[in-house]
Every structure is written in structure tokens, then in C-alpha cells.
C-alpha positions, 0 to 999 in steps of 0.5 A: 500500500502507498504511504498515505503521506504521499497520496495527493488527496484526502478521499478516495473516489469509487467507482473510479469512473465517477472521478473527474479531472485533477485540474492539471495536464502534466501527468498526461503530457509527461510520457510524450515529453519524455520522448523529446516531443516538441512543446509549444504554447499559444498566447492563450496558454494552450499547449501543443505537442508534436512528434519529431516526424509531425505525424502525431500531434496533441493539443491541450486546450483549456482555452479552446472553442469547446469543452474538448480539452485534449485532442490527439490526432495521428497522420499517415502524411504529416500534411494530410488529413488525420488517420485517427483522432481522439478527444477527451473533454475537460472533466475526464479523469486525468489518469485515463488520459495518462493511460492513453498517452503512456501507451501512445508513447510506446506505440510511437517508439515502435513505429507507424505500423503500431500507432497507425494500426487500423482495427480489423474485426476477427483478428487476434490483436486488432479486433475492436471487441478487445477494447470492451473486454476489460469492462466486461470483466468488471461486470459491465453489461452489454446493452443495445440502446438503439439501432446500429449501436453496441454498448456496455454499461457500468453496474451502477448505470452511471457510465457506458461505452458505445460503439456505432456501426455503419458508415460515419462522416470522417470529419464529424468523427474528429470534430463532434461526438458523432464518433465510432467510440464514445465513453462517458460518465454521468446521468446518461450519454445525452447528459454526461459529466465527462466523455471521450470519443475516438474515430474509426481507425484509432488503434485498439491498443490505445483504446484498450489502454483507456478501458483497462484504466477505467475498469481498474477497481482501485479508487482514485484519490481526490480532495473532498473540497475540490468538487470539480474533481469528482461527480458530486452526488454520485461518487462514493467518498472514503477518507484516506486515513493517515498511517497508523503506528507500526505493529510492535515487535515482541521486544517493543512489548517487553520494553514497554512493559518494563517502562511501566513497572514501578521502581523496586522498594528499599528492603525493609529492616526485618529481624532475623532468627538468631542463635544468640539471645536478644538483649534484655529490655530495660525494666520499669523505673522505680 
């Protein structure tokens, strides 16, 4: 167990899909910055990262035009349209974005065949269904909310993942919520607190990185007073207790008992039996 003195929070949020953003993008940017990706800012303090070959780009856009805080695109041709795009809105738990960028960093190092690998049904490594498996293993239930949509829903009904079948508009997938994949939490997909979308050709390994993180049963630490960091009224909050005293060893117990024992009393003057006669007591005076 981690030292509670090192945990950034005073409550645990469970289930973790009812957490929200930590309010800082640094943990999710770090995996790509560690690879030496180019970092730039604009006058509004939006952050832009570009891979060395400019074929993967990330925007962290707190001052963007909508609530799409994170936008990540990959390109076959650095001057062509995106091959795939992912968006995380401004309330998505930062840990979920970090899970994505961590695997993206690994995929980028392995080359275009990995970070541009298209999902293909019926294959061992690229079947889209693989992204759903981590959620099913944690009790999420298969649903058919409407025609042309395959979905799974969290046991509490406050989160879901939808996969839309059929043809979709490639541009709309990158700029709206009308994407192949949509992950959400809140009251419903129509009124989500947070959501994430991914276009048709997003690699399965990247999608699975997110669903594995969402499915992890471990709660996420947050600060109780920072109500933006969890979905208030839905999430279960458990105090993060400070570490208790270490379990005493037998030697510790022995020393403790010895420290509480009263000091020895001085020996009393007690007459002892003797073979000699005691001196006679003086008689009464006359």
C-alpha cells in the first residue's frame, strides 16, 4: 500500500469512473515529453505537442472553442488529413488520459505500423471487441440502446461505452461526438459529466489502454473540497486515513512493559532468627 503521506488527496473516489479531472495536464503530457516531443504554447496558454516526424500531434486546450480539452490526432502524411483522432473533454479523469498517452508513447517508439494500426474485426490483436473486454470483466453489461449501436454499461448505470456501426462522416468523427467510440460518465450519454470519443481507425491498443484504466477497481484519490474533481452526488467518498503506528515487535512489548513497572522498594529492616539471645529490655523505673 502507498504511504498515505504521499497520496495527493484526502478521499478516495469509487467507482473510479465517477472521478473527474485533477485540474492539471502534466501527468498526461509527461510520457510524450519524455520522448523529446516538441512543446509549444499559444498566447492563450494552450499547449501543443508534436512528434519529431509531425505525424502525431496533441493539443491541450483549456482555452479552446469547446469543452474538448485534449485532442490527439495521428497522420499517415504529416500534411494530410488525420488517420485517427481522439478527444477527451475537460472533466475526464486525468489518469485515463495518462493511460492513453503512456501507451501512445510506446506505440510511437515502435513505429507507424503500431500507432497507425487500423482495427480489423476477427483478428487476434486488432479486433475492436478487445477494447470492451476489460469492462466486461468488471461486470459491465452489454446493452443495445438503439439501432446500429453496441454498448456496455457500468453496474451502477452511471457510465457506458458505445460503439456505432455503419458508415460515419470522417470529419464529424474528429470534430463532434458523432464518433465510432464514445465513453462517458454521468446521468446518461445525452447528459454526461465527462466523455471521450475516438474515430474509426484509432488503434485498439490505445483504446484498450483507456478501458483497462477505467475498469481498474482501485479508487482514485481526490480532495473532498475540490468538487470539480469528482461527480458530486454520485461518487462514493472514503477518507484516506493517515498511517497508523507500526505493529510492535515482541521486544517493543517487553520494553514497554518494563517502562511501566514501578521502581523496586528499599528492603525493609526485618529481624532475623538468631542463635544468640536478644538483649534484655530495660525494666520499669522505680
